[in-house]
Each structure stands twice: as structure tokens, then as C-alpha cells.
C-alpha positions in Angstrom: -34.7 95.3 38.1 -34.5 91.8 39.4 -37.2 89.5 40.8 -36.4 86.6 43.1 -39.5 84.4 43.7 -40.0 82.9 47.1 -42.8 81.4 49.3 -41.3 82.6 52.6 -40.5 86.2 53.5 -36.9 87.0 54.7 -36.3 87.5 58.4 -35.1 91.1 57.8 -36.4 92.5 54.5 -34.8 95.6 53.1 -36.9 98.4 51.7 -40.6 99.1 51.6 -42.9 96.3 50.7 -44.8 96.3 47.4 -48.4 95.3 47.6 -50.3 93.7 44.7 -53.9 94.0 45.9 -56.1 91.8 43.7 -59.8 92.3 43.2 -61.1 89.7 40.7 -58.3 89.9 38.2 -57.6 93.6 38.8 -54.7 95.2 40.6 -54.8 98.3 42.7 -52.4 101.1 41.5 -51.6 104.6 42.3 -50.7 107.4 39.9 -47.1 108.4 39.1 -45.7 110.6 36.4 -46.1 108.9 33.0 -47.9 105.9 34.3 -48.8 104.0 37.4 -47.2 102.4 40.5 -47.9 99.7 43.0 -48.7 100.9 46.5 -46.2 100.3 49.3 -48.9 99.6 51.9 -52.3 97.9 52.0 -55.0 100.5 51.5 -58.1 98.1 51.4 -59.6 95.3 53.4 -58.3 92.0 52.3 -59.0 88.4 53.1 -55.5 86.9 53.0 -52.0 87.6 51.8 -49.3 85.7 50.1 -45.6 86.4 50.0 -44.4 86.1 46.4 -40.8 87.2 46.4 -38.3 90.1 46.3 -38.3 92.8 43.6 -34.9 94.6 43.8 -34.8 93.5 47.4 -38.2 94.8 48.3 -40.7 92.2 49.6 -43.7 91.7 47.5 -47.1 90.6 48.8 -50.3 89.6 47.0 -53.5 90.4 48.9 -57.0 88.9 48.1 -59.6 91.7 48.0 -63.3 91.0 47.8 -65.3 91.8 44.7 -67.0 95.2 44.8 -64.4 96.7 47.1 -64.0 100.5 46.3 -60.6 102.0 45.5 -59.1 104.5 48.0 -58.7 108.1 47.0 -56.0 108.7 44.3 -56.0 105.0 43.4 -57.8 102.9 40.9 -58.3 99.2 39.8 -56.5 98.2 36.7 -56.9 94.9 34.8 -53.7 93.2 33.8 -54.1 93.8 30.0 -54.5 97.5 30.4 -51.8 97.7 33.1 -49.2 96.6 30.5 -47.0 99.6 29.6 -48.1 101.7 32.6 -45.6 99.9 34.9 -42.2 98.3 34.4 -42.5 95.1 32.4 -41.0 93.0 35.2 -43.5 94.6 37.7 -46.3 93.6 35.2 -45.0 90.0 35.2 -45.0 90.0 39.0 -48.5 91.4 39.0 -49.5 88.4 36.9 -48.0 86.1 39.4 -49.9 87.8 42.2 -53.2 87.5 40.3 -52.6 83.8 39.6 -51.7 82.9 43.2 -54.6 84.8 44.7 -57.0 83.0 42.3 -55.4 79.6 43.1 -56.0 80.3 46.8 -59.6 81.2 46.2 -60.4 78.1 44.2 -58.5 75.5 46.3 -60.0 76.1 49.7 -61.4 72.5 49.8 -59.8 69.2 48.9 -60.7 68.1 45.4 -60.8 64.4 46.5 -62.8 64.4 49.8 -64.1 68.0 50.2 -62.3 68.7 53.5 -61.2 72.3 54.0 -57.5 72.5 53.0 -54.7 73.8 55.1 -51.4 75.4 54.1 -48.7 72.8 53.5 -46.6 72.2 56.7 -43.4 72.0 54.6 -41.4 75.2 54.9 -41.0 77.0 51.6 -43.5 74.8 49.8 -46.4 76.7 48.2 -49.2 74.2 48.4 -52.3 73.3 50.2 -52.7 70.0 52.0 -55.9 68.1 52.9 -55.6 67.2 56.7 -57.9 64.2 56.1 -56.6 62.4 53.0 -53.2 64.2 52.5 -53.9 65.3 48.9 -51.5 68.2 47.9 -52.7 71.0 45.7 -50.1 73.2 44.0 -50.7 76.4 42.1 -52.3 75.5 38.8 -50.5 75.9 35.6 -51.8 75.0 32.1 -49.1 74.6 29.4 -50.1 75.8 26.0 -48.1 75.9 22.7 -48.2 78.8 20.3 -46.7 78.4 16.9 -45.6 80.7 14.0 -46.0 78.6 10.8 -43.9 79.8 7.9 -44.0 79.0 4.1 -41.2 80.7 2.4 -41.7 84.5 2.8 -45.2 84.0 4.2 -46.5 83.3 7.7 -49.8 81.8 8.7 -52.0 84.0 10.9 -55.5 83.2 12.1 -58.4 84.9 13.7 -59.9 82.9 16.5 -63.6 82.7 17.2 -63.1 84.2 20.6 -61.3 87.4 19.3 -63.6 90.4 19.9 -61.8 92.4 17.2 -60.5 91.3 13.8 -57.0 90.5 15.1 -54.9 87.8 13.6 -52.4 85.8 15.6 -50.3 82.6 15.7 -52.0 79.2 16.3 -52.2 78.1 19.9 -53.7 75.4 22.0 -53.3 73.5 25.3 -51.1 70.5 25.6 -53.0 67.3 26.2 -52.0 64.6 28.7 -49.5 62.1 27.3 -48.1 64.2 24.5 -44.9 66.1 24.0 -44.8 69.8 23.2 -43.8 69.0 19.6 -46.7 66.6 19.2 -49.0 69.3 20.6 -47.8 71.7 17.9 -48.3 69.2 15.1 -51.8 68.3 16.4 -53.1 71.8 17.0 -52.0 73.1 13.6 -53.6 70.2 11.8 -56.8 70.4 13.9 -57.2 74.2 13.5 -56.3 74.8 9.9 -55.8 71.3 8.3 -52.2 71.6 7.3 -49.1 69.6 8.4 -45.9 71.1 9.6 -42.2 70.0 10.0 -39.0 71.5 11.5 -40.7 72.4 14.8 -38.3 74.5 16.8 -38.6 76.0 20.3 -38.2 79.7 20.6 -39.2 81.0 24.0 -41.8 80.9 26.7 -44.0 83.4 28.6 -46.1 83.2 31.7 -49.6 84.2 30.6 -51.9 85.0 33.5 -55.1 84.9 31.5 -55.9 83.0 33.7 -53.0 80.6 34.5 -51.2 79.5 31.4 -47.5 79.0 30.4 -47.2 79.9 26.7 -44.5 77.9 25.0 -43.5 79.4 21.7 -42.4 77.5 18.5 -41.7 78.1 14.9 -42.6 75.5 12.3 -42.4 75.1 8.5 -45.3 74.2 6.3 -45.0 70.7 5.0 -48.3 69.8 3.2 -52.0 70.7 2.8 -54.3 73.6 2.2 -55.9 75.8 4.8 -59.2 74.3 6.0 -60.4 76.1 9.2 -62.1 74.3 12.1 -65.2 76.6 12.4 -65.4 75.9 16.1 -61.9 77.4 16.7 -61.0 79.6 13.7 -63.0 82.3 11.8 -60.3 82.8 9.2 -56.7 81.9 8.4 -54.5 83.2 5.6 -50.8 83.3 4.5 -49.4 86.8 4.9 -46.3 88.6 3.7 -44.7 91.4 5.6 -46.2 94.1 3.4 -49.8 93.0 3.9 -50.2 92.3 7.6 -53.7 92.4 9.3 -54.2 93.6 12.8 -51.7 91.6 15.0 -51.3 91.2 18.8 -49.8 93.9 21.0 -46.1 93.7 22.1 -47.0 92.3 25.5 -47.6 88.8 24.0 -45.3 86.1 22.9 -47.4 85.9 19.7 -46.1 89.3 18.7 -42.5 88.3 19.5 -42.9 85.3 17.2 -44.4 87.5 14.5 -41.7 90.2 14.9 -39.0 87.5 14.8 -40.3 86.3 11.4 -40.4 89.8 10.0 -36.8 90.4 11.0 -35.7 87.2 9.3 -37.8 88.0 6.2 -36.0 91.3 5.6 
């Protein structure tokens, strides 16, 4: 499968449309053998639609559905986390794009500078809102965040965040602050959360993370100095783990799991 993002629909689209009907952060799906599928038509009332691109040549639309809207017969609402694995991974990624764009539209109806109702940008192909009074442009929001797998020989540092509802351990992560590089963010977040210093910071990969609108930028780093001292406002517990003593770790949908699996492959 191949997805081509776009803000404007083609003049003559090929194939049936795919509709990502978004209620809160849930997507409407229909049953198919072995999983779920996205509908090819709008089956619920919606307050607006956004063209988001072409998936294997099929036009994709995101529709804003009001909270409390019931699902049609033979369909149901599925949140993004539980939808993973029930649809193709690329479809899941596009669903995340749809949820983020609908939420952006909901939360940027008025100018953040003067309060005037926003209008769609007049520039063709530009996904933005423009204030007709002061001219302020508002683009879809994206919050860059680093996530880091810290290694010390054959051990990796995993931590349980205070927000984790289950005893799951993951890589250290945090949002990039204004004025700092990604590498500086890695160094700062690791030191702030667990009190150690790192070196040899290396970029690995990135992942759109629609919970709610982040871009996760994955790194590996090597322990340089210090002992673990957890920031109690962020981290419940952090430990060094070898491959034969792992705690509960994130599911395969996350870049955190990719970083962990990468370390385990190298540690064999």
C-alpha cells in the first residue's frame, strides 16, 4: 500500500473513497474477516470534512462527527490504540492523521491573537487557517518529542512513568523545548528524569504519534556517568535491565518497542 498526502482532492479520483469518521478520538469502522475496515461512504452526520490524501489511489476523507453520535448498524467506534492490528498498519497511520486534523480544525476555529473567527487559507494546497482581520496563520499543530533508549553495556535503562496505568516500563521521553536541538533535548530529559548523563547520542527513526499530536523522534544513547535518581513527578521507577529479565514493555505499535527490540537484537 502507498499513501500520498494532499490537501486538495484530485479532479478525477480513481476508486471508492475511504472515510475516516472521527468522534472525539475514535474512528468509525465496519467488520471484515479477521479485523476491521474503514467505510467507503459517510454513514453518520458530520460537521465538516477534510481531504487528507490518496491511499493506493483511493481518496481519503476525514469527517468531524459530534460527540455522542451513535454508530450505524454493523459498525462501531474504535479508538486508535485498540484499532492497531485490526487494520493495515498504513491505514492505522492515516487514521491517526485524520484524528489529528479533525482535532486541529475543532480547536482553531478562532484566531489566537485577536479572537476573530478563522477562515480556510486562500492559498491553494495550503492546509492552514487564516484570520481575516489580523492575518495570523494557524497550521496543524505538531509537538516534537524525543524518546531515547539508554544503554550501558548489555543493559538498557527502562522506566515506569507516573502516568502509566499499568506497570509497564519504556524508554525515556519528553518534549523538545524552544531553542534547543534534538540532541540537547535527549541529554536534558535523561538527566532531569533519572539523574544520569549520556553520550554518543544517535538518531534512529521517527514516528507520528497521534496521542494527541506528537512526532516521536527516536534516539539511542550510551550511559556516561551517574546513578539513577528518579524525578518523582515524572518517574515511578527506573532500572537497568538485561534481555533475560525484562519487565512489561510497550506494544509493537510504538517506536519505544522498536528501540527496545533493536537493542535486544544487537545484544544477542
